[in-house]
N, C-alpha and C positions, 0 to 999 in steps of 0.2 A: 580306676573304673573300667568295667568290662566293655568290649567293643559294642555289644548289643545295647548297653545302657547309653553309650555315647551317641549312637545312631538315634535312639529314642529321644534323647535330649535335643539333638539337632532338629529332628522332625517336629518336636513340640515347640521349639523356639520359632521355627519357620511358620508353623500353623498359627501361633499366637501373634506373630508379627503381621501375618496376612490379615488376620481378623481385625487387628488394630488399624492397619492401613485401610482396610475396607470400610471401617467406621469413619475414617477421615474422608474418604472419597464420597461416602453416602451422606453423612450428617453435617460435615463441616464445610467442604468445598462446594456442595450444592450444585453440581453439574446438571446439565440436561439429562433426561432419562436414558437416552441412547448411549451417551458417553459413560454414564455411571455403570450400566450393564456391561459395556465393552471392557471397562477397566476391572470390574469384578471378575469377569471371565478370565482375563489375562492373569490376575493375581492368584486365582484359585487353580487354574489349570497348568500354569507354568510358574510356580511359586518363586524360585530364586531369580530366574531370568526376568520374570514379570516385575519383580521388585526393582531390579536394576533399570529395566525399561521405563518404569514409572518415574524413577528419580530423574532420568534425563528428559523424558517426553511428556510426563503426566502432570507434574506439579503446576498448579496455577499460581499466577502472580497475585499479590495482594491488590485489591481493587480500591480500597479506601485511601484516598489521598496518596496515590502512588508516587507522585512527583514532589511530595512534601511541601506544598504551598502553605504559607502562613495563613492564619485565620483572617488577617486583614486583607491579604491578597485574594482569598476566596470570596470575601464579602465584596471587595471592590469589583471583581469580575461579575459576581451575581447581580450587583446593582446595574452594571452595563447591560447584561443580558435582559433583565426585567424591563429596563427602559426601552430596549428595542422591541421586545415582545409587545409591550403596551402600545407602541406607536406605529407598528408596521402596517396596520390597516389603513393608515392615513396617506400612505404613498400610493401613487398611481402606477399605471403601466404594468409591466411584468411582475414588479415587486408585489403589487396587490394580487395579481392573478395567482402567483405562486406563494402567497403569504403563509399558507399552512405548511408547505415544504420548508420555508425559511424558518418558521417558528419551531418546527420539529428539530432542525439542526441547531438552533439556538439553545433549546431546552436540553437536548441530549448531549451535545458536544461543545457547548459554549462557543459556537461558531458565529462570531459577531459579523454583522452585515456591513460591508463597505461599498460605497456607490460612486467612488471617484477614480476608478481604476482604468489604466491604459494597458491593454493586453495584446501581446504578439504571439502567434502560433508558430512553432517549429515542428516540421515533420521529417527533417533530415538531420542526422547526427553531425555531419561536418558543419552545416550552417549553425546549428545550436552551439557547438563548442567554439566556433570562431567568434560568435557573438559574446559568449561567456568570457572568453579570454580577453576580448576587447574591453569588456566592462571591468574585469579584474585589473587590467592595466590602468584604467581610469579611477580606481579606488583611491580615496583620500584618507579614510579613517579606519574602516573595518571590513573584513571579509569573513563571513560565517558559512562554512561549507559542510554539507552532510550528504553522504552517499552510502547506499547499501553495498555497492561494489566499487572499490577504488583499486584498479589493477596496476601493478608495477611494470607496465609496458610503455610503448612509445607515447600514447596519449597521457597516461598517468604521469610519466616523467616530464612531459611538456607542461602539463597543468601544475605539477609540483614546482617546476622551475619558475613559473610566473608567480606563484604564491610566495616562493622564497625571495624573489626580487622585491615584492611588496613588503615583506617582513623586514628586509634589509633597510627599506626606505622608511620604516617606522609605522607602517600600517599594522593594526592588530589583526592577526590571522588565526582563525580557529578551524580545525578540520576534525570532523567526527565521522568515523566509518564503522561498519558492522563487522564483528570478528569472523562470523561464519561466511557471510557474503564475500568478504575480502580475505579469504583464507590463504591466498597466495601472497598476501602483503604483510610484512612485518613492520614493527615500529621503527626499525633501523632504516627503512626506506625513506622516512621523513627526517632523518637525523640532521641534514643541513637546514631544513626549515626550522626545526626545533632549536638548532644552534643559533639562529638569527632571531630568536624570540617568538617564533610561531608556536602555537599550542595544538597538540594532537591528542585525541582521546578515542578509545575503543568502546563501543556499546556492548555490554555483557561480555567482557573478555573471558578467554579460556584460562584454565589453570595449566601453566607451562605449555600453552598452545596445544595441549593434548586432550584435555577433558573440559567440556563446556556443559555446565549444569543447566544452562538456559538455551540449549541448542534448538529447542522447538519454538522459541520466541525471538524472532529476529526483527531488527529495525530496518524495515524495507523502504524508508522514506528517502527522497532525493530532493534536497533543498540547497539553494545558495542565495545568500542575502548580502548585498554589497552596499555599504554606507547607509543601511536602513532605507535606501531609496529604490533599489532595483532587486527583484527576486526572481528566481527560476524554480519551477516545480514541474514534475512530469515523470516520464518513464525511463529516460536515458540514465544509465550509470556511466562510470568512467572506465573506459577500456577500448582497445582497438576494435573489438567486435562491434561496438556501437557506431563505428564509422564505416561498417560494412567490410572490414578487412579480414574477417574470419571466413576462410574458403568453404567450410562446412555449412555455415549459416547463411552466407551470402549477404545481400543487401539487408540492412537493418531498418525496418520501418517502425518508427516510434513517434510519440507525440509529447512535446514539452511546451511549457508556457513561460514567457518573460513578462513580468508585471511591474508597473509603477502605480503607486496609490496606497490607499489604506490597507489593502490586503497584504502589502509587504510587512506591515507591523504584525499582522496575524501569523505570518510565516516566521518572522523573527521570534515571536513569543514561543512558537512551537519548537524552534531550534533550541532556544535557551533552556526550555524545560528538559529536552533530551540531553543537552550538554551538561546541565547541572546534575542530572541523574548519573551521568558517566564520569564526570570530572571530580577530583578531590577539591579543586579550587573553583568555587562557584563564580559565575559571571552575573553581574547585576546590570540591568539595562532599563532605562525609563520606559521603553515601549514593550515591556515584558508581557503584559497581558492585554491592555486596552489600546486601541489605535489612537494616534495623535488627532488633534482637532483640525489642523490646517488641511485644506483640500487640494488634491491634485486636479489636473485639467481633464483627466479621463472621465468617461461616463458609464463604465461597465459595473454592474452590480455583481459582487463576488463574495462568497463565503469560503473560508478554509476549514474543512472538516477533517478531523483526525480521529483515528480509532486504533484500538490495540487490545492486547490481552488484559490490560488493566481496566478496560472499559466495562461498565455495568451492562451496556447493550452494544449491539453491533451497529455502530453509528453509520458507517459507510454503506453497509449492506441495506440498512433501513432507508437511507437516502435513495439508493437505486430502486428499491421497492416502491417508494413514494413517487419517484419519477415515472416508473413504468405504469403505475396506477393512474397517473395524471394524463397520460398520453391520449390524444384524440385522433392523431393522424399517423405518426411514425415514431419508431424507436430504432435508432441505428447504434449498434454496439460493436466495439472492437476490443478484443481481449486475446492474449496468448493462451490462456487456459480457461475453459468453460466447464467447470466442475461445481455447479451451484448446489445448494441444499434444496429441500422440498419446497420451502416458502418461495424461493426465487423461481423455481420451475413453475409453480402454480401461478405466480404473477405473470410470467410470460404467456402461459396458456390462456389466462383470462384476457390478456390484451389481444392475443390472436383471435380468440373466439368473439371478441368485441369488434373485430374488423380493423384493428390497428396494423399497419405495415411494419412488421418486426423483421429486421435483418441483423444477423450476427456474423461478424467476420472473425475467422480463426486462422491460425497458420496451417499450412499444408506440409509442414515438416516438424518432427518432434525434437525437443531439446531435453526431454526426460523420458525414461523408459515407459512408465505407466500413465503419464499425464496425457499423452496424445490419444490413446485408446479411450481413456475416461472422458476426454473432451468429445470425441466422436459419439460415444454412447449417449451422453446428455443431449448433444445436438440432434442426434437421430430421434430421440424421444419427442422432440418438438416438431419434427417434419410432418407428421400427420395433421398437425394443427395449422399448418400453412406458413411456418417460418421459412425465411430465405437464409440458408446457410452458405456463406461464401468462404472458400478456402484460398488464402493468399499464397501465390506461387512465385512472386518476384524475389523473395528472400524470406526472412523471418519477421512475422508480425508480432511486435511487443507492445503496441499502443494499448492504453487502458482508458477508453473513452466511451461515453454514452451521449447521444444527442436526441432530444425529444421535441418533436413538432417544429424543428428549426427555430426554437425559441430559447431553450435552456439546455445546458450541457455540463458535463463534468469531465475533467482531465486530472489524472494523478497517478498514484502508485498502486492502487488496489486492483488485483486480479479477481476474477469471478471464481473463487474457490474458497473452501473452508479455511485454508491457511491465512488468506488475506482477510476473510470475514472475522476470524476469531483469534488467530495465533500471532500474526505479525503486527508490528506498529506501522500504520499506513497513514497517508494524508492525500486528500484530493481537493481540487478547487471546483466549486460549483459556480457557474457563470450564467446569469440571467441577462442575455443580450442577444437579440435576433441576428445582429451582424456577425458576431463571433460564432454563434451556434450555426448560422448559415455557412460560414467558412469551414467549420468542422464537418458539416453535412456534405459539402462539395468535396472535401478531401476524401470522405468515405466513398463517394461516387467515383472519384478518380482512381482510388485503390481497387474498386470493383473491377476495373478493366484488367487488373493483374490477378484476378481470381477465377476459379471455376466454381459453379454452383453444385453443391451436394444435394441432389434430388432424392426423393424417397425411393425411386426405382434404383438409383445407383447405390444408395445406402443398403437396401435390402439384398443387393447382389454381392455384398462384400464377402470375403473369404471366410471359411470356417475358423482359420487360425486367428483372424482379426476379431471374430465374434468371441472366441475364447479369451483373447487378451482384454477385450472390453468387459467381459464378465468378471475377470480377476481385478481389473482396474476399478470397476464400479464398487467392489467390496472394499478396496483400499482408499477410495476417494475421500473419506473424512480425514485422512492423514496425509494426503498428497500435497 
């Protein structure tokens, strides 16, 4: 075949492939309009590179029964959800006041309501990990641990040593970590734990640790459940930096919760669904889906809401939108990244125009090249509406919290950005308890002493270079 014919054949093949792929994007995957046009432009203007980029970053997960629950399991869970939806209006106090919020979480995310929880708040990494290690040492039957990042450093080795000791003692130990988040960690790091019977799995593993076809969909959840009685959820990963030992980042300000009560079973069920998705040998557990019937002595109402690229809707973002819409007095938000979509920005603007005291705390130091300018850009857009933007200076702010009217709050793993809204697997705890919401409100006020306020005048006086960075970052914000 002549060279000219070969080139023509290649061009024809690429063109046909792009048309077929465009058909998949438009008619089968049914993305939102903005994403559809963006991918069409990528495919047609940079055909070969665009196809490769799509393979790694564009493919959507299947949304129908992603976790492979049996028909009986789905029916069992639906019965529990329907029962709670039917009877929620008969409860008094905050449960009745926020009934619509709780119902939405039930229907969208199967987030069952538990009202017997005892909750402890941690705002310091050393305190959180000392408490976690103490509870691991007290484990009698089972430890289930899941982290986005599990570093092979001093803290990682210390935690691994404690888990290995429990495995030696006959306790069932399961560790699930994310491949991309824990890219410095190899399976060999856990060899002694595995040797003594511990089980270790990787979520969406890479091929030969070089190629990861699911690089865009990461499991960002952080959970640890001990003996089905104690559970931890929040923003801290496993690594020395989370103890404030990274000189560049400085003190690490995060928020984590320790719980006892019915919500523990909900976190256990979430862990096992992720575990069974990653593991070849599935785990079977009696509290896999629906909480136990016996009651704990705590009195906090808690829902565990999860969301991910397998979800039909953006459960956690919708929860935040509903919380913001319900606010009458105040909305206090802490987030390391503030790169929301238009719906979130509109919700904040409506609250501000309604006279609600909206305060958003963000870091004053970047940990990603484009994330910080994008955060400033979105924060700056709210300044004319009267928002109070506080930039944390003591170290790095990584907490992911929202507190509304000192009555209801959420703590978990979701950042306020498109990645957490749509692409990552996330999990948050919603707490209806004025005492705990008040504690988180006071923590926010304490942190405010380590912040400076970004006023409209200060923002408008920013440098031309920063304005340029913001403009570029704003364009990239859907994929940051």
